[in-house]
C-alpha positions as CSV (number, residue, x, y, z in Angstrom):
1,M,-89.6,-22.8,-14.0
2,D,-88.2,-20.2,-11.8
3,Y,-86.8,-18.0,-14.6
4,G,-84.4,-15.9,-12.2
5,V,-82.4,-18.6,-11.0
6,L,-82.2,-20.1,-14.8
7,S,-80.8,-16.5,-15.2
8,T,-78.5,-16.2,-12.6
9,R,-76.7,-19.7,-13.8
10,I,-76.4,-18.2,-16.9
11,A,-74.6,-15.1,-15.8
12,A,-72.4,-17.1,-13.7
13,Y,-71.8,-19.2,-17.0
14,I,-70.9,-16.0,-18.8
15,K,-69.4,-13.9,-16.0
16,S,-66.8,-11.3,-17.8
17,P,-65.9,-11.9,-21.5
18,I,-62.1,-11.0,-20.5
19,D,-59.6,-13.2,-20.6
20,P,-57.6,-12.7,-17.2
21,N,-54.7,-13.6,-19.1
22,L,-55.1,-11.3,-22.3
23,K,-57.3,-8.2,-21.2
24,V,-56.8,-6.2,-24.2
25,S,-56.9,-7.8,-27.9
26,P,-53.7,-8.6,-29.3
27,V,-53.7,-5.9,-32.2
28,L,-54.5,-3.1,-29.5
29,A,-51.8,-4.2,-26.9
30,K,-49.3,-3.4,-29.8
31,I,-50.3,0.3,-30.1
32,S,-51.8,1.1,-26.7
33,D,-50.7,1.1,-23.0
34,F,-53.3,-0.4,-20.7
35,V,-54.4,0.9,-17.4
36,E,-56.8,0.1,-14.6
37,V,-58.7,2.4,-12.5
38,L,-60.9,1.5,-9.4
39,P,-64.5,1.7,-9.4
40,G,-66.1,5.2,-8.9
41,E,-63.2,7.2,-11.0
42,R,-65.0,9.7,-13.0
43,T,-61.9,11.0,-14.7
44,W,-58.3,10.3,-15.7
45,Y,-55.2,12.4,-15.6
46,W,-52.5,12.1,-18.1
47,T,-49.4,14.0,-16.7
48,N,-46.7,15.3,-19.2
49,E,-43.6,15.3,-16.8
50,D,-41.3,13.3,-19.0
51,A,-42.8,13.6,-22.4
52,N,-42.2,16.3,-24.9
53,V,-45.7,16.7,-26.9
54,D,-48.0,19.9,-27.3
55,D,-51.2,18.1,-27.3
56,I,-53.2,14.6,-26.8
57,Y,-56.4,13.7,-28.5
58,S,-59.4,11.8,-26.7
59,V,-61.8,9.6,-28.2
60,D,-65.8,10.6,-27.3
61,A,-68.6,7.9,-26.9
62,A,-69.3,8.6,-30.5
63,G,-65.7,8.1,-31.6
64,E,-64.9,11.9,-32.5
65,I,-61.5,12.9,-31.4
66,T,-61.1,16.1,-28.7
67,A,-57.7,17.7,-29.0
68,H,-56.2,18.5,-25.3
69,K,-53.4,21.3,-24.8
70,V,-50.6,19.8,-22.8
71,S,-49.6,21.8,-19.9
72,G,-46.2,21.3,-18.1
73,V,-47.8,22.0,-14.8
74,V,-51.3,20.9,-14.9
75,A,-52.0,17.2,-15.2
76,T,-54.8,16.8,-18.6
77,E,-58.1,15.6,-17.3
78,L,-60.0,13.0,-19.3
79,T,-63.5,11.6,-18.6
80,F,-64.7,8.5,-19.3
81,V,-67.3,7.0,-21.8
82,H,-69.7,4.1,-21.6
83,L,-69.5,1.8,-24.3
84,N,-72.1,-1.5,-24.8
85,S,-72.2,-4.3,-27.1
86,K,-75.1,-4.9,-29.3
87,K,-78.0,-6.5,-27.2
88,E,-77.5,-10.7,-28.1
89,Y,-79.7,-13.2,-27.0
90,V,-79.2,-17.0,-25.4
91,L,-82.1,-18.9,-26.5
92,L,-84.0,-20.6,-24.1
93,S,-84.1,-23.7,-26.0
94,E,-80.4,-23.8,-26.4
95,V,-80.0,-23.6,-22.5
96,M,-82.4,-26.1,-21.6
97,D,-81.3,-28.6,-24.3
98,A,-77.5,-27.8,-23.9
99,V,-75.6,-30.4,-21.2
100,D,-72.2,-28.5,-21.7
101,Q,-73.2,-24.9,-21.8
102,G,-71.8,-24.5,-25.2
103,A,-74.3,-22.0,-26.2
104,L,-73.6,-19.9,-23.5
105,A,-69.4,-20.1,-24.1
106,R,-70.0,-19.2,-27.6
107,K,-72.3,-16.0,-26.7
108,K,-69.4,-15.1,-24.4
109,A,-66.9,-15.1,-26.8
110,A,-68.9,-13.3,-29.5
111,I,-69.5,-10.3,-27.1
112,A,-65.5,-10.5,-25.8
113,R,-64.6,-10.2,-29.9
114,A,-67.2,-7.3,-30.7
115,M,-65.9,-5.2,-27.6
116,D,-62.4,-6.1,-28.6
117,K,-63.2,-4.6,-32.2
118,I,-64.9,-1.7,-31.0
119,E,-62.0,-0.5,-28.7
120,L,-59.5,-1.2,-31.7
121,K,-61.7,0.6,-34.2
122,R,-62.5,3.7,-31.9
123,I,-58.6,4.5,-31.6
124,L,-57.8,3.6,-35.3
125,D,-60.5,5.6,-36.6
126,A,-58.8,8.4,-34.2
127,M,-55.2,7.6,-35.7
128,L,-56.4,8.0,-39.3
129,S,-58.2,11.6,-38.5
130,I,-55.1,13.2,-37.2
131,S,-54.3,16.2,-39.2
132,G,-50.9,16.6,-40.5
133,Q,-49.9,12.7,-40.1
134,D,-51.0,11.5,-43.4
135,V,-49.3,10.7,-46.5
136,T,-50.6,10.4,-50.0
137,Q,-49.5,7.9,-52.7
138,G,-48.0,9.7,-55.6
139,T,-48.7,8.7,-59.4
140,D,-45.5,6.4,-59.7
141,E,-45.5,5.0,-56.3
142,D,-46.2,1.5,-55.0
143,I,-46.8,-0.1,-51.2
144,M,-43.0,0.2,-50.6
145,D,-42.8,3.6,-51.7
146,V,-45.5,4.8,-49.2
147,V,-44.5,3.0,-46.5
148,L,-40.9,4.4,-46.7
149,R,-42.5,8.1,-46.9
150,A,-44.4,7.0,-43.7
151,K,-41.5,5.7,-42.2
152,Q,-39.8,9.1,-43.0
153,V,-42.6,11.3,-41.4
154,I,-42.1,9.4,-37.8
155,E,-38.2,8.3,-37.8
156,D,-37.1,11.3,-35.8
157,Y,-39.7,10.6,-33.0
158,A,-40.1,7.0,-33.0
159,D,-38.7,3.6,-34.4
160,K,-39.8,0.2,-33.6
161,Y,-42.5,0.0,-35.9
162,I,-45.7,-1.8,-36.5
163,L,-47.7,-1.6,-40.0
164,L,-51.2,-2.2,-39.3
165,C,-52.6,-3.2,-42.6
166,G,-56.2,-3.4,-44.3
167,K,-56.7,-6.7,-46.4
168,N,-55.9,-5.1,-49.6
169,V,-52.8,-3.6,-48.4
170,K,-51.7,-6.7,-47.2
171,A,-52.1,-8.5,-50.6
172,L,-50.0,-5.8,-52.0
173,I,-47.4,-6.7,-49.7
174,D,-47.9,-10.2,-50.1
175,G,-47.7,-10.2,-53.7
176,Y,-44.9,-7.7,-54.3
177,D,-42.1,-9.8,-54.8
178,K,-43.9,-11.6,-57.5
179,A,-45.1,-8.7,-59.4
180,H,-41.6,-7.4,-59.2
181,A,-40.3,-10.5,-60.9
182,K,-42.4,-10.5,-63.9
183,V,-41.1,-9.4,-67.5
184,G,-42.1,-5.9,-68.2
185,A,-43.9,-4.6,-71.4
186,T,-40.9,-3.8,-73.1
187,G,-39.5,-7.7,-72.5
188,A,-37.2,-6.2,-69.8
189,L,-37.1,-7.6,-66.0
190,Y,-38.2,-5.4,-63.0
191,Y,-35.3,-4.8,-60.7
192,P,-35.8,-7.5,-58.0
193,V,-36.9,-5.9,-54.6
194,K,-37.4,-8.1,-51.3
195,I,-40.3,-6.5,-49.5
196,K,-39.8,-8.6,-46.5
197,E,-36.2,-7.9,-46.0
198,F,-37.0,-4.3,-46.5
199,F,-39.3,-4.7,-43.6
200,G,-36.7,-6.4,-41.6
201,D,-34.0,-4.1,-42.3
202,N,-36.2,-0.9,-41.1
203,D,-37.6,-3.1,-38.2
204,I,-41.2,-2.9,-39.3
205,E,-43.9,-5.5,-38.0
206,V,-46.5,-6.1,-40.5
207,V,-49.9,-7.0,-39.1
208,K,-53.3,-7.4,-41.0
209,V,-56.1,-6.1,-39.3
210,V,-59.2,-8.2,-39.9
211,G,-62.9,-8.1,-38.7
212,K,-65.8,-6.2,-39.4
213,L,-68.7,-4.2,-36.8
214,K,-72.5,-4.1,-37.7
215,V,-73.7,-0.7,-37.7
216,D,-77.1,0.2,-37.1
217,S,-78.5,0.4,-40.6
218,G,-77.7,-3.4,-40.6
219,S,-74.7,-3.0,-42.9
220,S,-71.0,-3.4,-41.8
221,A,-67.9,-1.7,-41.1
222,D,-64.3,-3.0,-41.7
223,V,-62.2,-2.1,-38.5
224,L,-59.4,-0.7,-40.8
225,G,-60.7,0.3,-44.1
226,A,-59.3,-2.4,-47.1
227,N,-56.9,0.3,-48.5
228,S,-55.5,1.8,-45.5
229,M,-52.3,1.6,-43.4
230,I,-51.2,3.3,-40.3
231,L,-47.4,2.8,-39.3
232,V,-46.9,3.2,-35.8
233,G,-43.6,3.9,-34.1
234,R,-43.5,2.3,-30.5
235,D,-40.2,3.1,-29.1
236,S,-40.3,7.0,-29.0
237,T,-38.1,9.8,-28.0
238,L,-40.5,12.1,-27.2
239,Q,-42.3,10.0,-24.3
240,A,-41.9,6.7,-22.4
241,G,-44.4,3.8,-23.5
242,L,-46.7,3.7,-26.6
243,P,-48.4,6.4,-28.5
244,S,-52.3,5.8,-27.3
245,V,-53.7,4.7,-24.2
246,L,-56.7,2.5,-23.0
247,V,-57.9,3.2,-19.7
248,R,-60.5,0.5,-18.3
249,R,-62.6,1.5,-15.0
250,L,-63.2,-1.5,-12.9
251,I,-66.8,-2.8,-12.4
252,P,-68.0,-2.5,-8.8
253,T,-69.1,-5.9,-7.3
254,K,-72.5,-4.6,-5.8
255,L,-73.3,-3.6,-9.3
256,A,-72.8,-6.6,-11.1
257,D,-74.4,-8.7,-8.6
258,D,-77.7,-6.5,-8.3
259,A,-77.9,-7.1,-12.0
260,G,-77.2,-10.6,-12.0
261,A,-73.9,-10.7,-13.8
262,E,-72.2,-12.3,-11.2
263,V,-68.9,-10.8,-11.6
264,S,-66.1,-9.8,-9.1
265,N,-64.1,-6.5,-10.4
266,E,-63.2,-6.9,-13.8
267,Q,-63.5,-4.0,-16.3
268,R,-66.1,-5.2,-18.5
269,A,-69.6,-7.1,-17.4
270,T,-71.8,-9.2,-19.4
271,F,-75.5,-8.4,-18.2
272,V,-78.2,-11.1,-18.6
273,G,-81.8,-10.4,-18.6
274,K,-84.0,-11.6,-15.4
275,V,-86.8,-13.3,-17.4
276,P,-86.6,-14.7,-21.3
277,E,-87.7,-12.0,-23.8
278,N,-89.8,-12.6,-27.2
279,I,-87.3,-12.3,-29.9
280,G,-88.1,-9.8,-32.8
281,G,-91.9,-10.1,-31.9
282,T,-91.9,-13.9,-32.3
283,D,-92.6,-16.6,-29.9
284,T,-89.0,-17.4,-29.8
285,L,-87.6,-17.0,-26.1
286,G,-84.4,-16.1,-25.2
287,F,-82.3,-14.2,-22.3
288,S,-80.9,-10.8,-23.4
289,V,-77.2,-10.5,-23.2
290,L,-75.3,-7.2,-23.0
291,G,-71.8,-6.2,-22.8
292,Y,-70.7,-2.8,-21.1
293,E,-67.5,-1.1,-20.1
294,S,-66.6,2.2,-19.1
295,I,-63.1,3.4,-20.8
296,I,-61.3,6.3,-22.1
297,Q,-59.2,6.0,-25.2
298,C,-56.6,8.6,-26.0
299,I,-53.5,9.5,-28.5
300,T,-50.6,10.7,-26.6
301,N,-48.0,11.0,-29.4
302,K,-49.3,11.8,-32.6
303,R,-45.8,12.0,-34.2
304,A,-45.4,8.5,-33.8
305,I,-48.0,7.7,-36.1
306,C,-48.5,8.3,-39.9
307,Y,-51.5,6.7,-42.2
308,C,-52.4,6.4,-45.7
309,V,-56.2,5.8,-46.6
310,T,-56.0,5.3,-50.5
311,V,-52.8,2.7,-51.0
312,S,-53.4,0.9,-54.2
């Protein structure tokens, strides 16, 4: 058996895990502008010609944020970081026995989802670490109070909001009307409040952020914490566009071809091992599969963002 030929065929089936019609995950597309740059570019420049912001925040390879002072004269230079998915495997037995190559398609989809979640978690974590753009829930406040105060923090700078919710926050919203229709301890009815009408009147789109990412210890972390929420204004008086940016660098065709990925100029490549490997020290054989991309993520308008990490 020519494993090199088989590996090339696997790579040809997998190719790039990015849908050409949906290059950015749906949630990320709601809060980040998307930019492509040519292969070989080492930096990306953010200009402040039409904006009125003091600083921007870039996200490094480890997910930490760095503040950059913005000049009205000199463009701000940001450096690309390299990201890759966890190494996955396509079992040799699955490839040999499959008629429709379904195993390869499933692995392709899994890598795409993982890389999308990495990008989303990186920018959400960055938003949750911006000093001064948070609110805390008071003793007598509920979810509507928290959202209202978050809106008041950013409404002078942006509108057309999206509320990103962890699973517990979304559950509070879903059950809000029913909870406030119950008879209280004194026998009196609570004042009826329609939370969906509240969101509609204030132009707030509610989106539940789901998913987990594996970490090195074998455990997993939520893409957005269960009790966290982030309110993002998508139309700002300070600058055009969304308050964060995702920049992807195109993968050189020669690099992809030499590595057996057989992808044209795409922003994310899937590299397949040339020969089968023993998986976990066993006699089970599989081809290694790894997703890779080179990106820049930054927050360009912190005043359009407000968050709370302890909603209850």
